[in-house]
Residue frames as a rotation matrix with the C-alpha (Angstrom) as fourth column:
MET 1
-0.331 -0.058 -0.942 8.25
0.938 -0.129 -0.322 -14.87
-0.103 -0.990 0.097 -16.04
SER 2
0.298 0.467 0.833 6.32
0.476 -0.829 0.294 -11.64
0.828 0.309 -0.469 -15.37
THR 3
-0.805 -0.559 0.201 7.19
0.192 -0.565 -0.803 -8.75
0.562 -0.607 0.562 -13.05
TYR 4
-0.148 0.758 -0.635 4.98
0.989 0.110 -0.099 -8.25
-0.005 -0.643 -0.766 -10.00
MET 5
-0.703 0.007 0.712 3.23
0.137 -0.980 0.145 -4.92
0.698 0.200 0.687 -10.27
PRO 6
-0.696 0.433 -0.572 1.53
0.680 0.143 -0.719 -3.88
-0.230 -0.890 -0.395 -6.89
LYS 7
-0.211 0.730 0.650 -1.77
0.434 -0.526 0.732 -2.11
0.876 0.436 -0.206 -6.82
ALA 8
-0.614 -0.131 0.778 -2.76
-0.450 -0.752 -0.482 0.50
0.648 -0.647 0.402 -4.30
GLY 9
0.327 0.875 0.356 -5.72
-0.868 0.129 0.480 -1.48
0.374 -0.466 0.802 -3.01
GLU 10
0.616 -0.192 -0.764 -3.58
0.159 0.980 -0.117 -4.65
0.772 -0.050 0.634 -2.44
MET 11
-0.321 -0.896 0.306 -1.10
-0.103 -0.288 -0.952 -2.80
0.941 -0.337 0.000 -0.12
THR 12
0.575 0.458 -0.678 -1.19
0.656 0.238 0.717 -3.47
0.489 -0.856 -0.164 3.61
ARG 13
0.115 -0.440 0.891 -0.33
-0.232 -0.884 -0.407 -0.48
0.966 -0.160 -0.203 5.65
LYS 14
0.123 -0.171 -0.978 1.43
0.902 0.429 0.039 -0.86
0.413 -0.887 0.207 9.03
TRP 15
0.909 0.188 0.373 1.85
-0.019 -0.874 0.485 1.72
0.417 -0.448 -0.791 11.76
TYR 16
0.071 -0.927 -0.369 5.31
0.816 0.267 -0.513 2.83
0.574 -0.265 0.775 13.04
VAL 17
0.988 0.102 -0.119 6.42
0.155 -0.759 0.632 5.13
-0.026 -0.643 -0.765 15.88
ILE 18
0.119 -0.974 0.194 9.64
0.620 -0.079 -0.781 7.08
0.776 0.213 0.594 15.65
ASN 19
0.723 0.007 -0.690 11.06
0.628 -0.422 0.654 8.62
-0.287 -0.907 -0.309 18.80
ALA 20
0.589 -0.491 0.642 12.84
0.368 -0.545 -0.754 11.90
0.719 0.680 -0.141 18.04
ASP 21
0.973 -0.228 -0.017 14.36
-0.067 -0.354 0.933 12.38
-0.219 -0.907 -0.360 21.58
GLY 22
0.325 -0.939 -0.116 18.03
-0.236 -0.199 0.951 13.60
-0.916 -0.282 -0.287 21.07
LYS 23
-0.051 -0.310 0.949 18.16
0.821 0.528 0.216 12.68
-0.568 0.791 0.228 17.30
PRO 24
-0.817 -0.361 -0.449 18.89
0.050 -0.821 0.569 15.11
-0.574 0.442 0.689 14.52
LEU 25
-0.028 0.896 -0.443 15.91
-0.433 -0.411 -0.802 16.64
-0.901 0.169 0.400 12.75
GLY 26
0.054 0.016 -0.998 16.96
-0.995 -0.087 -0.055 15.62
-0.088 0.996 0.011 9.31
ARG 27
-0.909 -0.407 -0.091 17.78
-0.399 0.912 -0.095 12.02
0.121 -0.050 -0.991 10.24
ILE 28
-0.513 0.821 0.250 14.23
0.046 0.317 -0.947 11.62
-0.857 -0.474 -0.201 11.63
ALA 29
0.234 0.652 -0.721 12.72
-0.682 -0.419 -0.599 13.20
-0.693 0.632 0.347 8.48
VAL 30
-0.466 -0.381 -0.799 14.66
-0.854 0.428 0.294 10.77
0.230 0.819 -0.525 6.19
GLU 31
-0.985 0.013 0.174 13.46
-0.054 0.926 -0.373 7.80
-0.166 -0.377 -0.911 8.11
ALA 32
-0.225 0.970 -0.093 9.84
0.021 -0.091 -0.996 9.03
-0.974 -0.226 0.000 8.02
ALA 33
0.107 0.302 -0.947 10.00
-0.868 -0.437 -0.237 9.79
-0.486 0.847 0.215 4.46
VAL 34
-0.839 -0.439 -0.322 11.32
-0.517 0.827 0.220 6.22
0.169 0.351 -0.921 3.65
LEU 35
-0.827 0.538 0.164 8.40
0.292 0.660 -0.692 4.78
-0.480 -0.524 -0.703 5.59
LEU 36
0.017 0.900 -0.436 5.76
-0.215 -0.423 -0.880 7.00
-0.977 0.109 0.186 4.04
ARG 37
-0.042 0.007 -0.999 6.93
-0.982 -0.184 0.040 6.22
-0.183 0.983 0.015 0.58
GLY 38
0.837 0.392 0.382 7.29
-0.395 0.916 -0.074 2.49
-0.379 -0.089 0.921 1.17
LYS 39
0.433 -0.758 -0.487 10.95
-0.737 0.013 -0.676 2.25
0.519 0.652 -0.553 0.03
HIS 40
-0.407 -0.526 0.746 11.58
-0.879 0.448 -0.164 -0.24
-0.248 -0.723 -0.645 2.92
LYS 41
0.377 0.698 0.609 9.27
-0.414 0.715 -0.563 -2.76
-0.829 -0.040 0.558 1.30
PRO 42
-0.571 -0.643 0.510 10.43
0.174 0.512 0.841 -5.29
-0.802 0.569 -0.180 -1.35
GLU 43
-0.133 0.591 0.796 7.36
0.979 0.202 0.014 -4.54
-0.153 0.781 -0.605 -3.58
PHE 44
-0.104 0.027 -0.994 8.16
0.229 -0.972 -0.050 -0.81
-0.968 -0.233 0.095 -3.72
MET 45
-0.104 0.051 0.993 7.07
0.993 -0.058 0.107 0.97
0.063 0.997 -0.045 -6.93
PRO 46
-0.834 -0.333 -0.440 7.73
0.439 -0.884 -0.161 4.72
-0.335 -0.328 0.883 -7.30
ASN 47
-0.802 0.591 0.088 4.39
-0.316 -0.545 0.777 5.27
0.507 0.595 0.623 -9.16
VAL 48
0.080 0.824 -0.561 2.24
0.336 0.507 0.794 3.37
0.938 -0.252 -0.237 -6.52
ASP 49
-0.017 -0.013 1.000 1.36
-0.809 -0.588 -0.021 4.66
0.588 -0.809 -0.001 -3.07
CYS 50
0.419 0.078 -0.905 2.61
0.142 0.978 0.150 1.67
0.897 -0.192 0.399 -0.97
GLY 51
-0.533 -0.725 0.437 3.84
-0.258 -0.353 -0.899 3.49
0.806 -0.592 0.001 2.14
ASP 52
-0.237 0.385 -0.892 2.90
0.819 0.573 0.029 3.08
0.522 -0.724 -0.451 5.83
HIS 53
0.786 0.469 0.403 1.59
0.143 -0.772 0.619 5.29
0.601 -0.429 -0.674 8.61
VAL 54
-0.285 -0.936 -0.205 4.22
0.625 -0.020 -0.780 7.11
0.727 -0.351 0.591 10.64
ILE 55
0.902 0.430 -0.034 3.84
0.281 -0.525 0.804 8.72
0.328 -0.735 -0.594 14.17
ILE 56
-0.207 -0.967 0.149 6.68
0.423 -0.226 -0.877 10.92
0.882 -0.119 0.456 15.29
ILE 57
0.830 0.479 -0.287 6.79
0.435 -0.232 0.870 11.60
0.350 -0.847 -0.401 19.05
ASN 58
0.424 -0.641 -0.640 8.98
0.623 -0.307 0.720 13.92
-0.658 -0.704 0.269 21.09
ALA 59
0.433 -0.236 0.870 9.41
0.814 -0.313 -0.490 16.39
0.388 0.920 0.057 18.25
GLU 60
0.916 -0.131 0.379 10.40
-0.253 -0.922 0.293 19.20
0.311 -0.364 -0.878 20.72
LYS 61
0.587 -0.758 0.284 13.43
-0.268 0.149 0.952 17.14
-0.764 -0.635 -0.115 21.78
ALA 62
0.679 -0.419 0.603 14.87
0.733 0.343 -0.587 16.77
0.039 0.841 0.540 18.15
VAL 63
0.261 -0.698 -0.667 18.19
0.210 -0.633 0.745 18.61
-0.942 -0.335 -0.019 17.75
LEU 64
0.989 -0.098 0.110 19.57
0.075 -0.306 -0.949 20.69
0.127 0.947 -0.296 15.04
THR 65
0.448 -0.888 -0.104 23.39
0.823 0.364 0.437 20.17
-0.350 -0.281 0.894 14.55
GLY 66
-0.423 -0.774 0.472 25.99
0.874 -0.486 -0.015 22.81
0.241 0.406 0.882 14.10
LYS 67
-0.920 0.026 -0.390 24.82
0.124 -0.927 -0.354 26.50
-0.371 -0.374 0.850 13.90
LYS 68
-0.711 0.666 0.225 21.45
0.414 0.138 0.900 25.67
0.568 0.733 -0.374 12.35
LEU 69
-0.083 0.710 -0.699 19.47
0.995 0.019 -0.099 26.62
-0.057 -0.703 -0.708 15.37
ASP 70
0.111 0.055 -0.992 20.50
0.391 -0.920 -0.007 30.22
-0.914 -0.387 -0.124 15.14
GLY 71
-0.690 -0.526 -0.497 21.44
-0.215 -0.508 0.834 30.50
-0.691 0.682 0.237 11.46
LYS 72
-0.862 0.407 0.303 18.73
0.486 0.493 0.722 28.64
0.144 0.769 -0.622 9.62
MET 73
-0.692 0.665 -0.282 15.57
-0.536 -0.734 -0.416 30.68
-0.483 -0.137 0.865 8.80
TYR 74
-0.428 0.717 0.550 12.03
0.812 0.572 -0.114 29.61
-0.396 0.398 -0.828 7.78
TYR 75
-0.901 0.111 -0.420 10.59
-0.250 -0.923 0.293 31.97
-0.355 0.369 0.859 5.13
HIS 76
-0.329 0.836 0.439 6.96
0.894 0.426 -0.140 32.36
-0.304 0.346 -0.887 4.03
HIS 77
-0.994 -0.015 0.109 5.26
0.061 -0.902 0.427 34.94
0.092 0.431 0.898 1.96
THR 78
-0.553 0.827 -0.101 1.77
0.151 -0.020 -0.988 36.33
-0.819 -0.562 -0.114 2.83
GLY 79
-0.062 0.510 0.858 0.81
0.985 0.168 -0.029 37.16
-0.159 0.843 -0.513 -0.75
TYR 80
0.932 0.305 -0.196 0.96
0.283 -0.950 -0.133 40.96
-0.227 0.069 -0.971 -0.25
ILE 81
0.576 -0.715 0.396 3.69
0.194 -0.350 -0.916 43.09
0.794 0.605 -0.063 -1.66
GLY 82
-0.126 -0.795 0.593 6.69
-0.496 -0.468 -0.731 43.25
0.859 -0.387 -0.336 0.60
ASN 83
0.433 0.421 0.797 5.39
-0.901 0.167 0.401 40.74
0.036 -0.892 0.451 3.17
LEU 84
0.236 -0.458 -0.857 8.10
-0.087 0.869 -0.488 38.10
0.968 0.190 0.165 3.30
LYS 85
0.753 0.158 0.639 8.09
-0.622 -0.147 0.769 36.77
0.215 -0.976 -0.013 6.76
SER 86
0.021 -0.777 -0.629 11.12
-0.186 0.615 -0.766 35.06
0.982 0.134 -0.132 8.38
VAL 87
0.841 0.205 0.502 11.42
-0.539 0.227 0.811 33.02
0.052 -0.952 0.301 11.63
LYS 88
-0.349 -0.937 -0.020 14.66
-0.885 0.336 -0.322 31.58
0.308 -0.095 -0.947 13.10
TYR 89
0.022 0.322 -0.946 14.53
-0.167 0.934 0.314 27.87
0.986 0.151 0.074 13.76
SER 90
-0.895 -0.307 -0.325 15.33
0.270 0.207 -0.940 28.38
0.356 -0.929 -0.103 17.42
THR 91
-0.646 0.755 0.113 11.98
-0.676 -0.497 -0.544 30.19
-0.355 -0.428 0.831 17.76
LEU 92
0.021 0.687 -0.726 10.21
-0.855 0.390 0.343 27.66
0.519 0.613 0.595 15.47
MET 93
-0.372 -0.171 -0.912 11.53
0.166 0.955 -0.247 24.65
0.913 -0.244 -0.326 17.49
ARG 94
-0.993 0.020 -0.120 10.44
0.116 -0.141 -0.983 26.33
-0.037 -0.990 0.137 20.76
THR 95
-0.524 0.838 -0.150 7.00
-0.692 -0.522 -0.498 27.39
-0.496 -0.157 0.854 19.63
LYS 96
0.562 0.811 -0.161 6.02
-0.734 0.399 -0.550 24.93
-0.382 0.428 0.819 16.90
PRO 97
-0.428 -0.856 0.290 8.33
-0.636 0.513 0.577 21.81
-0.642 0.063 -0.764 16.75
GLU 98
0.083 0.508 0.857 5.54
0.327 0.799 -0.505 19.79
-0.941 0.323 -0.100 15.02
PHE 99
0.921 0.322 -0.217 5.52
-0.060 -0.434 -0.899 22.21
-0.384 0.841 -0.381 12.00
ALA 100
0.121 -0.952 -0.281 9.38
-0.932 -0.206 0.297 22.18
-0.341 0.226 -0.913 11.77
MET 101
-0.518 -0.235 0.823 9.24
-0.162 0.971 0.176 18.30
-0.840 -0.042 -0.541 11.62
MET 102
0.419 0.799 0.431 6.36
0.385 0.273 -0.881 18.28
-0.822 0.535 -0.194 9.13
LYS 103
0.783 -0.171 -0.598 8.31
-0.510 -0.726 -0.461 20.82
-0.356 0.666 -0.656 6.93
ALA 104
-0.305 -0.950 0.063 11.49
-0.801 0.292 0.522 18.65
-0.514 0.108 -0.851 6.98
VAL 105
-0.429 0.139 0.892 9.54
0.198 0.979 -0.057 15.50
-0.881 0.152 -0.448 5.99
LYS 106
0.662 0.749 -0.012 7.56
0.219 -0.209 -0.953 17.32
-0.717 0.628 -0.303 3.25
GLY 107
0.467 -0.581 -0.667 10.79
-0.789 -0.614 -0.017 18.41
-0.399 0.534 -0.745 1.64
MET 108
-0.668 -0.704 0.241 11.88
-0.582 0.696 0.421 14.76
-0.464 0.141 -0.875 1.22
LEU 109
-0.082 0.673 0.735 8.69
0.436 0.687 -0.581 13.55
-0.896 0.273 -0.350 -0.41
PRO 110
-0.685 -0.161 0.711 7.93
0.728 -0.110 0.676 14.11
-0.031 0.981 0.193 -4.16
ASP 111
-0.671 0.447 -0.591 6.21
-0.231 -0.884 -0.407 17.29
-0.705 -0.136 0.696 -5.14
SER 112
-0.794 0.502 -0.342 3.13
-0.249 0.245 0.937 15.57
0.555 0.829 -0.069 -6.73
THR 113
0.235 0.918 0.320 -0.26
-0.846 0.032 0.532 14.32
0.478 -0.396 0.784 -5.79
LEU 114
0.482 -0.075 -0.873 1.37
0.236 0.971 0.046 11.11
0.844 -0.228 0.485 -4.71
GLY 115
-0.616 -0.782 -0.093 3.62
0.418 -0.224 -0.880 12.99
0.668 -0.581 0.465 -2.34
ARG 116
-0.652 0.384 0.654 0.82
-0.648 -0.729 -0.218 14.97
0.394 -0.566 0.724 -0.80
LYS 117
0.541 0.770 -0.337 -1.26
-0.487 0.614 0.621 11.77
0.685 -0.171 0.708 -0.33
GLN 118
0.096 -0.605 -0.790 1.71
0.566 0.687 -0.457 10.21
0.819 -0.403 0.408 1.50
LEU 119
-0.806 -0.436 0.400 2.11
-0.029 -0.645 -0.763 13.25
0.591 -0.627 0.508 3.80
THR 120
0.081 0.904 0.421 -1.43
-0.724 -0.237 0.648 12.75
0.685 -0.357 0.635 5.03
ARG 121
0.679 0.232 -0.697 -0.24
0.140 0.891 0.432 9.63
0.721 -0.391 0.572 6.86
LEU 122
-0.472 -0.879 -0.069 2.30
0.414 -0.152 -0.898 11.42
0.778 -0.453 0.435 8.91
ARG 123
0.814 0.574 0.090 1.29
0.204 -0.426 0.881 12.45
0.544 -0.699 -0.464 12.54
VAL 124
-0.379 -0.904 0.196 3.72
0.328 -0.329 -0.885 14.53
0.865 -0.271 0.422 14.61
TYR 125
0.765 0.617 -0.183 3.42
0.387 -0.213 0.897 15.09
0.514 -0.757 -0.402 18.37
LYS 126
0.328 -0.631 0.703 5.30
-0.564 -0.728 -0.390 17.52
0.758 -0.269 -0.595 20.60
GLY 127
0.117 -0.244 0.963 5.40
-0.976 0.150 0.156 15.12
-0.183 -0.958 -0.221 23.58
ALA 128
-0.832 -0.553 0.042 5.72
-0.545 0.830 0.115 11.49
-0.099 0.072 -0.992 24.20
GLU 129
-0.427 0.805 0.412 2.01
0.096 0.493 -0.865 10.78
-0.899 -0.330 -0.288 24.16
HIS 130
-0.828 0.318 -0.461 0.02
-0.533 -0.196 0.823 9.95
0.171 0.927 0.332 21.00
LYS 131
-0.188 0.933 0.307 -3.60
-0.746 0.068 -0.662 8.85
-0.639 -0.353 0.683 20.50
HIS 132
0.210 0.211 -0.955 -2.96
-0.910 0.400 -0.112 5.94
0.359 0.892 0.276 18.16
ALA 133
-0.565 -0.447 0.694 -2.63
-0.742 0.643 -0.190 3.05
-0.362 -0.622 -0.695 20.53
ALA 134
0.451 0.815 0.363 -5.66
-0.415 0.552 -0.723 1.29
-0.790 0.176 0.587 18.99
GLN 135
0.767 -0.124 -0.630 -3.57
-0.616 0.134 -0.776 0.82
0.181 0.983 0.027 15.76
GLN 136
0.813 -0.508 0.285 -0.84
0.196 0.700 0.687 -1.07
-0.548 -0.502 0.669 17.65
PRO 137
0.846 -0.509 -0.161 2.08
-0.417 -0.440 -0.795 0.82
0.334 0.740 -0.584 16.17
GLU 138
0.719 -0.649 -0.250 5.56
0.692 0.704 0.160 -0.81
0.073 -0.287 0.955 16.18
ASP 139
0.624 -0.550 -0.555 8.69
-0.103 -0.762 0.640 1.12
-0.775 -0.342 -0.532 17.20
TRP 140
0.876 -0.405 0.263 11.06
0.344 0.141 -0.928 1.94
0.339 0.904 0.262 14.33
ALA 141
0.610 -0.765 -0.207 14.68
0.043 -0.229 0.972 1.90
-0.791 -0.602 -0.107 15.40
PHE 142
0.878 -0.407 0.252 17.44
0.251 -0.057 -0.966 3.26
0.408 0.912 0.052 13.09
């Protein structure tokens, strides 16, 4: 008996929609990362890109629990000396909720070429409308 080894070309990719309305940001990011990696499939292999496409809608309505909205900060460096920029998550969720969601999902994917490839299949939208109706996405309930 031999073990089944999936190949990237053999994988069928489905489309899923996750509604972030009223759900914690981290819980949504976990579910999206699982779908992007393909860990929900029985033929999952960690070295093969076997994940699906994920659409996250209502990113602006995701919540941060506890005091994270005022205490948590997003830092980035411009590359110049002394230019470390910081933004509170309350400002980030008000101005760019898609970026905050993308950052959370990116942190849960592997830091490799495989993880970067998986992140390209993530689409995040601020409101309830998305432009992928032609792909016939399924709702993902968790």
